[in-house]
SETORTI-312244 format. One line per field, with one value per residue (C-alpha): x, y, z. Coordinates in Angstrom, 1 decimal, decimal comma. Example, Ala and Ser with C-alpha at 12.3 -4.5 7.8 and 13.67 -1.06 7.14 Angstrom:
<sites>
east = 12,3  13,7;
north = -4,5  -1,1;
up = 7,8  7,1;
</sites>
This chain:
<sites>
east = 0,0  2,9  4,6  1,2  0,9  4,5  4,4  1,3  2,3  5,3  2,5  0,8  4,4  4,9  1,6  1,7  4,9  3,0  -0,1  2,4  4,0  0,9  -0,2  2,7  2,1  -1,2  0,3  2,8  -0,6  0,4  3,3  2,3  -0,3  2,4  4,1  1,3  0,2  4,0  4,8  1,5  2,5  6,3  7,7  8,0  9,0  12,2  9,9  8,7  12,2  13,0  9,4  10,3  12,9  11,6  8,8  12,1  13,1  9,9  9,1  13,2  12,1  9,1  11,1  13,7  10,2  8,4  12,3  12,6  9,4  9,7  13,2  13,4  15,0  12,8  15,3  15,2  15,4  15,7  17,2  19,7  18,3  20,9  22,1  20,7  17,0  15,0  16,9  16,0  12,2  12,8  14,5  11,5  8,5  10,8  11,1  9,1  10,3  8,2  4,7  5,5  6,2  3,1  0,9  2,1  1,6  -2,2  -2,5  -1,2  -3,8  -6,1  -3,7  -2,0  -4,5  -5,2  -3,7  -7,3  -8,8  -6,0  -6,6  -10,2  -8,6  -7,2  -9,5  -11,9  -8,2  -7,3  -10,6  -11,0  -8,1  -6,8  -10,3  -8,8  -6,2  -5,1  -8,3  -9,2  -5,3  -6,3  -4,3  -5,2  -7,4  -7,8  -4,5  -2,6  -5,2  -3,4  -0,1  -1,6  -2,9  0,9  1,7  -1,3  0,2  4,0  2,8  0,7  3,9  5,7  3,9  3,5  7,2  8,9  10,5  8,8  10,0  10,7  12,7  14,2  15,6  17,0  18,6  20,2  21,2  23,0  25,0  25,7  27,1  29,3  30,8  31,8  33,2  35,1  36,0  37,8  39,5  40,9  41,6  43,4  45,4  46,3  47,8  49,5  51,2  52,1  53,4  55,1  56,4  57,5  59,3  61,0  61,5  62,1  62,7  65,6  67,2  66,8  68,8  71,6  71,6  72,2  75,1  76,8  76,6  78,6  81,2  81,9  82,2  84,6  86,6  86,2  89,8  91,9  90,3  88,4  88,4  86,3  84,5  83,5  82,9  80,7  78,4  77,9  76,7  74,1  72,6  71,9  70,7  68,9  66,9  66,3  64,5  62,4  61,5  59,8  58,1  56,5  55,5  54,0  52,3  51,0  49,8  47,5  45,8  47,7  49,0  48,2  44,9  44,7  46,8  45,3  41,5  40,3  40,6  44,4  45,3  43,8  45,6  48,8  47,6  47,2  50,3  52,6  50,9  52,7  50,0  48,4  45,6  42,0  40,4  36,8  36,2  32,2  33,1  33,0  33,6  36,7  35,6  33,0  34,4  33,7  34,1  37,5  37,1  34,9  37,8  40,6  38,8  37,7  41,8  42,9  39,9  41,4  45,5  44,3  42,6  45,5  48,4  46,1  45,6  49,7  50,7  47,6  46,0  48,3  47,1  48,7  45,3  43,0  40,0  39,3  36,0  34,7  30,9  29,3  25,9  22,9  23,3  27,7  30,7  30,6  33,9  34,4  37,4  38,5  41,3  39,9  42,1  42,3  42,3  39,3  38,6  38,5  36,3  34,2  36,9  39,1  40,8  41,0  41,7  43,4  44,1  46,1  46,2  47,3  47,5  45,1  42,9  43,9  44,4  40,2  39,1  40,5  39,7  36,2  36,4  37,3  33,8  31,9  33,4  31,4  28,1  28,9  29,8  32,1  30,5  33,3  32,9  35,1  34,2  36,8  38,5  38,0  37,7  37,3  35,9  35,5  32,4  32,0  29,1  30,5  27,6  27,6  26,5  28,0;
north = 0,0  2,5  1,9  2,5  5,7  6,9  6,0  8,2  11,5  11,3  10,5  13,6  16,0  15,2  16,5  19,3  20,8  19,7  22,1  24,4  24,4  25,1  27,5  29,5  28,3  29,8  33,0  33,1  33,3  37,1  37,3  34,9  38,0  40,5  38,4  37,7  41,4  42,8  39,9  40,7  44,6  43,9  45,6  43,3  40,3  40,4  38,9  36,2  33,9  35,4  33,8  30,4  30,2  31,1  28,4  25,6  26,6  25,7  22,6  21,7  21,7  19,4  16,9  16,9  17,1  14,3  12,8  12,5  10,7  8,1  7,7  7,3  11,2  13,0  14,2  17,9  18,4  21,8  24,1  26,9  30,1  32,6  34,7  38,4  38,9  37,8  34,8  33,8  34,4  32,3  29,5  29,9  30,0  26,5  24,4  21,5  21,6  25,2  23,6  20,1  22,3  24,7  21,9  20,9  23,9  24,6  20,9  21,2  24,1  20,7  18,2  19,8  20,5  16,5  17,2  18,3  14,7  13,2  14,9  13,5  10,5  11,0  10,8  7,5  5,9  6,7  4,9  2,0  1,1  2,3  -0,7  -2,9  -3,0  -2,8  -5,3  -7,3  -7,7  -7,6  -5,1  -1,0  0,2  3,7  5,2  3,2  5,2  8,9  7,3  5,7  9,5  10,5  8,5  9,7  13,1  12,0  9,5  12,4  15,0  12,3  11,5  15,6  16,8  13,9  15,3  14,8  12,5  15,3  17,3  14,1  13,0  17,1  16,8  13,2  15,5  17,8  15,3  13,0  16,0  17,1  13,7  13,5  16,7  15,7  12,4  14,3  16,2  13,2  11,4  14,9  15,0  10,9  11,9  13,6  11,5  8,8  11,5  12,8  10,0  8,7  11,7  12,5  8,5  6,1  7,8  9,9  6,5  5,2  8,0  7,3  3,8  4,6  7,5  4,7  1,6  3,9  5,8  1,1  0,4  3,6  2,6  -1,8  -1,7  0,9  0,5  -2,9  -2,2  1,6  -0,1  -3,0  -0,3  1,4  -2,0  -1,9  1,0  0,5  -2,9  -0,7  1,6  -0,3  -2,0  1,7  2,1  -1,3  -0,1  3,2  1,5  -1,1  1,9  4,0  0,3  -0,5  2,9  2,7  -1,1  -2,5  -6,3  -7,7  -6,9  -9,2  -11,4  -12,0  -10,0  -7,1  -8,8  -9,5  -6,4  -4,8  -7,4  -6,7  -2,4  -3,0  -5,2  -2,1  0,8  0,9  0,4  -1,5  -2,7  -4,6  -5,7  -7,4  -8,9  -9,6  -13,3  -12,1  -14,4  -14,4  -16,6  -14,0  -11,0  -7,0  -5,3  -4,1  -0,6  -1,3  -3,1  -0,5  1,8  0,8  -0,5  3,2  4,5  2,0  2,9  6,8  6,5  4,5  6,6  9,5  8,1  7,6  10,7  13,0  11,0  10,3  6,5  4,0  1,7  1,6  -0,7  -1,5  -3,3  -4,1  -5,2  -6,9  -5,6  -6,4  -3,3  -2,6  -2,5  -1,1  -0,1  1,6  3,0  4,1  5,1  4,3  6,7  9,5  12,8  13,9  17,6  16,8  19,4  17,9  18,4  19,9  16,8  13,6  11,9  13,8  17,9  17,2  20,2  20,6  17,0  15,7  17,4  16,6  13,5  13,0  15,6  12,4  9,2  11,7  12,3  8,8  7,0  9,7  8,5  5,3  7,2  6,5  8,3  9,7  10,4  11,2  11,7  13,5  14,6  16,8  14,1  11,5  8,8  9,9  7,2  7,0  5,2  4,6  3,2  1,9  0,2  -3,0  -6,0  -9,2;
up = 0,0  0,8  -2,2  -4,5  -2,3  -2,7  -6,8  -6,5  -5,4  -7,9  -10,7  -8,4  -8,6  -11,8  -13,2  -11,0  -12,5  -15,5  -14,8  -13,7  -17,3  -18,9  -16,8  -18,2  -21,5  -21,0  -20,1  -23,1  -25,6  -24,8  -26,1  -29,8  -30,3  -29,8  -32,4  -34,7  -34,7  -35,2  -38,5  -39,9  -39,8  -41,1  -38,9  -36,0  -38,5  -36,3  -33,1  -34,9  -34,7  -30,9  -30,3  -31,6  -29,7  -26,9  -28,0  -28,3  -25,1  -23,4  -25,4  -24,6  -20,5  -21,2  -22,9  -20,0  -17,7  -19,7  -19,9  -16,2  -15,5  -18,4  -18,6  -22,8  -23,8  -26,2  -29,2  -31,0  -34,1  -35,2  -37,7  -36,1  -36,7  -38,1  -39,9  -41,3  -39,9  -42,9  -43,5  -39,0  -40,2  -43,4  -41,3  -38,7  -40,9  -42,6  -39,8  -39,5  -36,2  -35,2  -36,6  -34,2  -31,1  -32,0  -32,4  -28,9  -27,3  -28,7  -27,7  -24,4  -23,3  -22,9  -21,7  -19,1  -16,6  -16,3  -12,5  -12,1  -13,2  -10,6  -7,9  -7,2  -7,1  -4,1  -1,2  -3,0  -3,0  0,6  1,5  -0,7  -1,7  2,1  2,8  0,5  1,0  4,1  5,8  2,7  1,4  -2,0  -4,8  -4,6  -7,7  -7,5  -6,5  -9,4  -12,2  -10,7  -11,7  -15,1  -15,1  -15,5  -18,1  -20,8  -19,7  -20,6  -23,2  -25,2  -24,9  -26,3  -28,9  -29,7  -29,4  -31,3  -34,1  -37,4  -40,0  -42,0  -39,5  -38,4  -42,2  -42,5  -38,8  -40,5  -43,4  -42,0  -38,7  -42,0  -44,0  -40,4  -40,2  -43,9  -43,5  -40,3  -42,0  -45,0  -42,4  -40,3  -43,2  -44,4  -40,9  -41,3  -45,0  -43,6  -40,5  -43,1  -45,3  -42,5  -40,9  -44,2  -45,0  -41,6  -41,0  -43,1  -46,1  -44,2  -43,0  -46,1  -47,4  -45,0  -45,5  -49,1  -48,9  -46,3  -48,5  -51,6  -49,0  -48,6  -52,4  -51,9  -49,7  -49,5  -51,9  -50,3  -46,3  -45,9  -42,5  -42,8  -45,4  -42,7  -40,0  -42,7  -43,6  -40,0  -39,8  -43,5  -41,8  -38,2  -40,4  -42,6  -39,5  -38,2  -41,2  -41,2  -37,8  -39,6  -41,5  -39,5  -36,8  -40,0  -41,4  -37,8  -37,4  -40,9  -39,9  -36,6  -37,8  -34,5  -35,5  -38,6  -36,3  -33,2  -33,7  -31,3  -28,3  -28,5  -29,6  -26,5  -24,1  -26,2  -25,9  -21,9  -21,6  -23,3  -22,1  -18,5  -16,3  -14,7  -17,2  -16,3  -19,5  -19,4  -23,1  -22,1  -23,0  -26,2  -29,1  -31,0  -34,1  -34,9  -35,8  -36,2  -39,9  -39,7  -40,0  -36,7  -35,0  -36,1  -34,5  -31,0  -30,9  -31,7  -28,8  -26,2  -27,7  -27,5  -24,1  -22,5  -23,7  -22,1  -19,0  -18,7  -19,4  -17,4  -15,4  -12,5  -11,7  -11,7  -13,0  -16,1  -17,2  -20,9  -21,1  -24,5  -25,0  -28,1  -28,2  -30,3  -32,4  -32,2  -30,1  -27,1  -25,6  -22,3  -21,1  -17,2  -15,3  -12,5  -10,0  -12,0  -11,6  -13,8  -15,0  -18,7  -20,6  -22,9  -26,3  -25,2  -22,7  -22,2  -19,1  -16,2  -17,2  -20,2  -22,6  -26,3  -27,1  -25,0  -26,5  -30,3  -29,2  -28,0  -31,2  -33,9  -31,6  -32,3  -36,2  -36,3  -34,6  -36,0  -39,3  -38,9  -37,5  -33,1  -30,4  -27,9  -24,5  -21,8  -18,1  -16,4  -12,9  -10,4  -9,1  -11,1  -12,9  -16,1  -18,4  -22,1  -23,0  -27,4  -28,8  -32,6  -35,1  -37,1  -38,0  -36,3;
</sites>
C-alpha cells in the first residue's frame, strides 16, 4: 500500500509541474498575439524568430520533464536560427520543428490540466484502497489510476514533441554532412601524418643507408676495415628504416588486429601501456569478428585512451571493457584513480593540454566517420571514463 501511495505521490508531483508549465504556456498567448500582430504589420517581423526560440526553450523544458518521468529522452531536431533577419525569419517559418512545437503548445492548453483529473482520486483512493489493502488484503485499484494519468500525460507529450519524419531526415542529413566533413579532415590529417613519418623517418634512414653503402663501396679496395664499419652502420640503418616502416604500417592498420583479433590486440596494448590494465572482453566470441574498420576504430580508441591515461591522469590503473551489443560494439575505458577534470573535447584523461585534446578530437572524428558516438565523463576528482559506441552488423 505504501509503495502505491509513494508512486501516486510522484505521479501527482509530475502532474503538478505539468500543470504549472501549462499555466505558463497559457500566459505565453500574449507573446504569441504580439508576435502575430508585429509580423502582419511587417515592421515586427523580427519578433517571429525570437518567439520561435522561446517556444523551443519551453518545448525543451517539457521534453526534460517528460524524460524525467518516462526515463526515455525525446530528441530534438531544429534548424539553427542564424544569419540576417530575413534568413532567420525564413528558417523559423520553414523549419518543421516550429509546426511541431506549435501543435504541441495548442494541445497542451487542454491536456496540461490533467492534474485536476488526478486530484479527486486521492480521497477516494485513500478510502477505497485503504480498505482493500488494509482489511481485504487485495491490490489497490484507485491510486494506481493517478500513475496512469501521469503516464497518459507523458505519452501525449512524447507523441506531440517527437520530431516529424521530415525534421529527423533534415537533421540526419546535417549530421551526415558534418561527419563526412570530419571524416575527410581526419583522412587528410592521417595522410599528412603518414607522409611526415615516411619523409622524416623511413626516407631519411634509407637516404643515409644509400650514402653509407656508397661510401663502403668506395672504401672497400683501399680500406677494408672502414668499409666493414660502414657496412655495419648501413645494416643498423636498414633495421632502423624497417622499424620506422613497421610503425607507419601499424598506424594505418595494426597487423596485430589481423593476427590476433580485437581482444588479443587490446590485451597487447594493455600489456605495453605502462599501467596496470584490467581488460574485460565480456565473453566475446573471437571467432565472430566485427568489420575491419570497426575493429581498427576500437583499437585506436583504446590506444589513445591508455596513452592519455598514462600521461595525464596520474592513475596507476585503468580498466578496459569490450562489450558486443545487438547493434554494434561498445568500448569503455576508465582511468580508475585519475584526477578527472577533462572538459568536453578539450581534454582527455586528467588535465592534459593540447595533445590530450587533439587526441580526443581525432578519436571523435574516427568514431563519427563510422556513425558512432563518444561520451566523456570526467568529474573533478575523477575518474575519467570514455565510452564509445560503434554500430556494426555481426
